[in-house]
C-alpha positions as CSV (number, residue, x, y, z in Angstrom):
1,M,137.4,124.4,54.6
2,R,134.2,126.2,55.3
3,Q,133.8,129.7,53.9
4,R,132.9,132.6,56.1
5,E,129.3,133.7,56.0
6,A,127.5,136.9,56.9
7,T,125.9,136.0,60.2
8,I,124.8,139.4,61.5
9,E,123.8,142.4,59.4
10,I,123.2,145.7,61.0
11,N,121.4,148.6,59.2
12,G,120.8,152.1,60.6
13,L,121.0,151.0,64.2
14,S,120.5,153.4,67.0
15,I,121.2,152.3,70.6
16,G,120.5,153.9,74.0
17,Y,117.9,154.1,76.7
18,L,114.2,154.8,76.4
19,S,111.8,155.7,79.3
20,K,108.4,157.4,79.4
21,K,110.0,160.8,79.8
22,H,113.4,160.5,78.3
23,R,115.1,159.1,75.2
24,K,118.9,159.0,75.4
25,V,120.8,158.0,72.2
26,V,124.2,156.5,72.9
27,A,125.2,155.8,69.3
28,E,123.3,155.9,66.0
29,K,123.5,155.1,62.3
30,I,125.5,152.0,62.9
31,G,125.8,149.7,59.9
32,S,128.1,146.8,59.5
33,T,128.3,143.0,58.9
34,I,129.7,140.4,61.2
35,F,131.0,137.1,59.7
36,S,131.3,133.5,60.8
37,R,134.8,132.1,61.2
38,E,136.0,135.5,62.5
39,L,136.9,137.0,65.8
40,T,135.6,140.6,66.0
41,C,136.7,142.9,68.7
42,L,134.9,146.0,69.9
43,L,137.2,148.8,71.1
44,G,136.4,152.1,72.8
45,G,136.8,154.2,75.8
46,N,134.8,153.9,79.1
47,G,131.3,155.2,78.7
48,V,131.3,155.2,75.0
49,G,128.5,152.6,74.8
50,K,130.3,149.3,74.2
51,S,128.1,147.5,76.8
52,T,125.0,149.1,75.5
53,L,125.8,147.9,71.9
54,L,126.6,144.4,73.2
55,K,123.3,144.3,75.2
56,T,121.3,145.5,72.1
57,L,122.9,142.9,69.8
58,S,122.2,140.2,72.5
59,A,118.5,141.3,72.7
60,F,119.0,142.1,76.4
61,Q,118.0,145.7,75.6
62,P,115.7,147.0,72.9
63,K,117.1,149.0,70.0
64,L,115.9,152.6,69.5
65,A,115.9,152.3,65.7
66,G,117.3,150.3,62.8
67,E,117.6,146.6,62.0
68,I,119.6,143.7,63.4
69,F,119.4,140.6,61.2
70,I,120.8,137.3,62.6
71,Q,121.0,134.6,60.0
72,G,118.7,136.5,57.8
73,K,116.0,137.0,60.4
74,E,115.3,140.3,62.3
75,I,116.2,139.9,65.9
76,G,112.7,141.2,67.1
77,A,111.1,138.3,65.1
78,Y,112.7,135.6,67.2
79,K,110.9,134.1,70.2
80,E,112.9,133.9,73.4
81,K,113.4,130.2,73.1
82,E,114.5,130.5,69.5
83,L,117.0,133.2,70.4
84,A,118.5,130.9,73.0
85,K,119.5,128.6,70.1
86,V,121.0,131.5,68.1
87,I,122.9,133.7,70.6
88,S,124.9,132.7,73.6
89,V,126.5,135.3,75.9
90,V,129.5,135.2,78.3
91,L,129.4,138.1,80.7
92,T,132.3,139.5,82.7
93,E,130.8,139.3,86.2
94,K,132.5,136.8,88.5
95,L,130.3,133.9,89.5
96,D,129.4,133.2,93.1
97,I,128.5,129.5,92.7
98,K,129.1,126.9,95.3
99,N,128.3,123.2,95.4
100,M,128.5,122.8,91.7
101,T,131.2,121.2,89.6
102,A,132.5,122.7,86.3
103,I,130.9,120.0,84.2
104,E,127.5,120.6,85.9
105,L,127.8,124.3,85.1
106,I,128.7,123.5,81.5
107,R,125.8,121.1,81.3
108,L,123.4,124.1,82.0
109,G,124.2,125.3,78.5
110,R,122.1,122.5,77.1
111,S,118.9,123.9,78.8
112,P,117.4,125.2,75.6
113,Y,117.3,121.6,74.4
114,T,116.7,119.5,77.5
115,G,113.4,121.0,78.7
116,F,112.2,121.8,82.3
117,W,113.9,118.9,84.0
118,G,117.3,119.3,82.3
119,T,117.7,115.6,81.6
120,T,120.5,115.2,79.1
121,T,120.7,112.5,76.5
122,R,123.7,110.6,75.1
123,K,123.9,113.2,72.3
124,D,123.9,116.0,74.8
125,E,126.8,114.4,76.8
126,E,128.8,114.0,73.6
127,I,128.3,117.7,72.8
128,I,129.4,118.5,76.4
129,R,132.5,116.4,76.1
130,E,133.4,117.9,72.7
131,A,133.1,121.4,74.2
132,I,135.4,120.5,77.1
133,R,137.9,119.1,74.6
134,L,137.8,122.2,72.4
135,V,138.5,124.5,75.4
136,K,141.1,122.1,76.7
137,I,139.7,121.9,80.3
138,E,139.4,118.1,80.8
139,N,141.4,118.5,84.0
140,L,138.8,121.0,85.4
141,A,135.6,119.1,84.7
142,S,135.3,117.6,88.2
143,R,136.5,120.7,90.0
144,M,134.1,122.8,92.1
145,V,133.4,126.1,90.4
146,H,134.3,128.2,93.5
147,T,137.8,126.7,93.5
148,L,138.7,127.8,90.0
149,S,140.9,130.7,89.1
150,D,139.5,133.6,87.0
151,G,141.0,132.2,83.8
152,E,139.7,128.7,84.5
153,R,136.3,129.9,85.3
154,Q,136.2,131.9,82.1
155,K,137.1,128.9,80.1
156,V,134.3,126.9,81.8
157,M,131.8,129.7,80.8
158,I,133.1,129.5,77.2
159,A,132.5,125.8,77.2
160,K,129.0,126.4,78.5
161,A,128.4,128.8,75.6
162,L,129.7,126.2,73.1
163,V,127.3,123.5,74.3
164,Q,124.5,125.9,73.7
165,E,125.2,125.3,70.0
166,T,124.5,128.8,68.9
167,P,126.0,130.2,65.7
168,V,126.8,133.5,67.6
169,I,128.8,134.0,70.8
170,F,129.0,137.4,72.4
171,L,131.5,138.1,75.2
172,D,131.7,141.1,77.4
173,E,135.3,141.9,78.5
174,P,136.4,138.2,78.6
175,T,140.0,139.1,79.7
176,A,139.0,141.7,82.3
177,F,140.3,139.9,85.4
178,L,143.1,137.9,83.9
179,N,146.9,138.3,84.1
180,F,148.7,139.0,80.9
181,P,149.7,135.4,79.9
182,S,146.1,134.3,80.6
183,K,144.8,137.3,78.5
184,V,146.9,136.1,75.5
185,E,145.8,132.5,76.0
186,M,142.1,133.5,76.2
187,M,142.3,135.6,73.0
188,Q,144.1,132.9,71.1
189,L,141.6,130.3,72.3
190,L,138.6,132.5,71.0
191,H,140.3,133.0,67.7
192,Q,141.0,129.3,67.3
193,L,137.4,128.5,68.3
194,S,136.0,130.8,65.6
195,R,137.9,128.8,63.0
196,E,137.3,125.3,64.4
197,T,133.6,125.7,65.2
198,N,132.6,128.1,62.3
199,K,131.1,130.4,64.9
200,T,130.7,134.2,64.9
201,I,132.6,135.5,68.0
202,F,132.1,139.1,68.9
203,L,133.6,140.6,72.1
204,S,134.3,143.9,73.8
205,T,137.7,144.5,75.2
206,H,140.1,147.1,76.6
207,D,143.2,145.0,75.6
208,L,144.0,147.1,72.6
209,E,147.3,145.6,71.5
210,L,146.1,142.0,71.9
211,A,143.0,142.8,69.8
212,L,145.1,144.4,67.1
213,Q,147.4,141.3,66.9
214,I,144.7,138.5,67.2
215,A,141.4,139.9,65.9
216,D,140.2,139.4,62.4
217,K,138.1,142.5,62.5
218,I,138.1,145.6,64.7
219,W,135.2,147.9,65.6
220,L,136.4,151.3,66.8
221,M,133.6,153.0,68.8
222,D,133.8,156.7,69.4
223,Q,131.2,159.2,70.5
224,Q,132.3,161.8,67.9
225,A,133.3,159.7,64.9
226,G,130.8,156.8,65.4
227,I,131.9,153.3,64.6
228,R,134.6,152.4,62.1
229,T,135.2,148.8,61.2
230,G,137.8,146.8,59.3
231,T,140.8,144.6,59.7
232,P,143.5,145.9,62.1
233,E,145.8,146.4,59.1
234,D,143.4,148.4,57.0
235,L,142.5,150.6,60.0
236,S,146.2,151.2,60.6
237,L,147.0,152.1,57.0
238,D,144.1,154.5,56.5
239,G,144.9,156.4,59.7
240,S,141.8,155.3,61.7
241,L,143.8,153.9,64.6
242,S,146.1,156.9,64.8
243,H,143.1,159.3,64.8
244,F,141.1,157.1,67.2
245,F,143.9,157.1,69.8
246,A,145.2,160.6,69.1
247,R,145.3,161.6,72.8
248,K,148.1,163.1,74.8
249,G,150.7,160.6,75.6
250,I,149.5,157.8,73.3
251,I,150.7,157.3,69.7
252,F,149.8,154.4,67.3
253,D,153.1,153.5,65.5
254,Q,152.3,152.5,62.0
255,E,155.7,151.1,61.5
256,T,155.4,148.5,64.3
257,G,151.6,148.3,64.5
258,L,151.8,148.9,68.2
259,F,151.1,151.8,70.6
260,R,153.9,153.7,72.2
261,V,154.3,156.5,74.7
262,E,154.7,159.9,73.1
263,N,158.2,161.3,73.5
264,E,159.7,164.7,72.9
265,F,162.4,164.2,70.3
266,H,165.5,166.5,70.2
267,R,167.5,164.5,67.7
268,Q,166.9,162.4,64.6
269,V,168.9,159.6,63.1
270,R,168.6,157.2,60.2
271,L,168.3,153.6,61.3
272,T,168.5,150.7,58.9
273,G,168.2,147.0,59.4
274,H,165.5,144.4,60.2
275,G,164.0,142.2,62.7
276,P,163.8,142.4,66.5
277,R,167.0,144.3,66.9
278,Y,165.7,147.1,64.7
279,V,162.5,147.3,66.7
280,M,164.3,147.2,70.1
281,I,167.0,149.8,69.1
282,R,164.3,152.1,67.7
283,K,162.4,151.8,71.0
284,A,165.4,152.5,73.2
285,L,166.4,155.6,71.2
286,Q,162.9,157.0,71.3
287,R,162.8,156.6,75.0
288,N,166.0,158.7,75.1
289,G,164.6,161.5,72.9
290,I,166.0,160.3,69.6
291,L,163.7,159.7,66.7
292,A,165.1,156.8,64.7
293,S,163.7,155.3,61.5
294,R,164.7,154.0,58.1
295,R,162.5,156.8,56.6
296,I,164.6,159.6,58.1
297,E,167.0,161.4,55.9
298,S,170.0,162.3,58.1
299,E,173.8,162.2,57.9
300,D,173.8,160.4,61.2
301,H,173.3,156.8,60.5
302,I,172.9,153.6,62.6
303,E,173.1,150.3,60.7
304,I,172.3,146.9,62.1
305,N,174.5,144.1,60.6
306,G,174.1,140.7,62.2
307,T,175.1,141.0,65.8
308,E,177.0,144.3,65.3
309,I,175.6,147.8,65.3
310,H,177.6,150.3,63.1
311,I,177.3,154.0,63.9
312,W,178.2,157.0,61.6
313,L,177.9,160.5,63.1
314,R,178.4,163.5,60.8
315,E,180.8,161.4,58.6
316,T,183.6,161.9,61.2
317,D,182.9,159.6,64.0
318,R,182.5,155.9,63.0
319,Y,182.5,152.9,65.4
320,S,180.7,149.7,66.2
321,V,179.0,148.4,69.3
322,E,177.4,145.0,70.2
323,T,174.7,145.9,72.7
324,I,171.9,148.4,72.8
325,E,173.1,149.6,76.1
326,E,176.5,150.5,74.5
327,L,174.7,152.2,71.7
328,V,172.5,154.3,73.9
329,D,175.5,155.3,76.1
330,N,177.5,156.4,73.1
331,I,174.9,158.1,71.0
332,T,173.3,160.0,73.9
333,N,176.7,161.5,74.9
334,A,177.6,162.3,71.3
335,S,177.4,165.9,70.0
336,F,175.0,165.8,67.0
């Protein structure tokens, strides 16, 4: 198995916009490393500068200060043709392409190697077939691009990026127009590709919970706090996620590793047990204004034991129920 390598190194980077009369800094003092064989997700609110950062890392937009090294070479030292063999970019805009099949679009990814006429060799065609296999779109190859769904079209664009044979792939909101099952499939595909192809895959996204479950590394981008990076688990444990999303109505739950709607609690109860029933019971009680956790010290106690739910209230009222609906009905009507 190949070991991960530091593909992109960023030192003292400032990003923004520069004109003859104005210099606007969007973010500054950015420093981090992005590795191969990892899926890295950039998270942040609207207008925080995610697109600006992505454009700067892609060399679509000049940096204001600092350094970006890709495979040990400063990005500004690359010629345009060289950079096309180092970085490939998948944008979020929908394509308005007619009279072109999916494989013809994918084939355009070989343009840095095929020259002006775009004539592909046997080796080029082998690379194209392998990309189609990796993305699992054999059934789409002969389809016209304009007949593809959003998810299918996005897979074709990822295959196009793969045939470009770059060590780095940047994606801007790759799940933006997809339904939830397609979002999950897309993120899983990108994670798998980072492993199978040894590539560095870096993307911006608004799909917070998916990113926290699937990404190897998270970049949290905030106008006040700058950028914090790490694994989802480290950012959870050190409080970065809780602080980052500390806004009215949204709470990052360290116990489940997920976000939840903030509730006003008027009761507390000790809840013990494991697995899905523990998570679902806790969720149902929180929705009804009851804070339940194994960490709570309370005489009121709910215990999950197999398929049964045992309830003790103030040591006087003891009974068992089998469904969460029964539990909620009983405990919300009980006098604590």
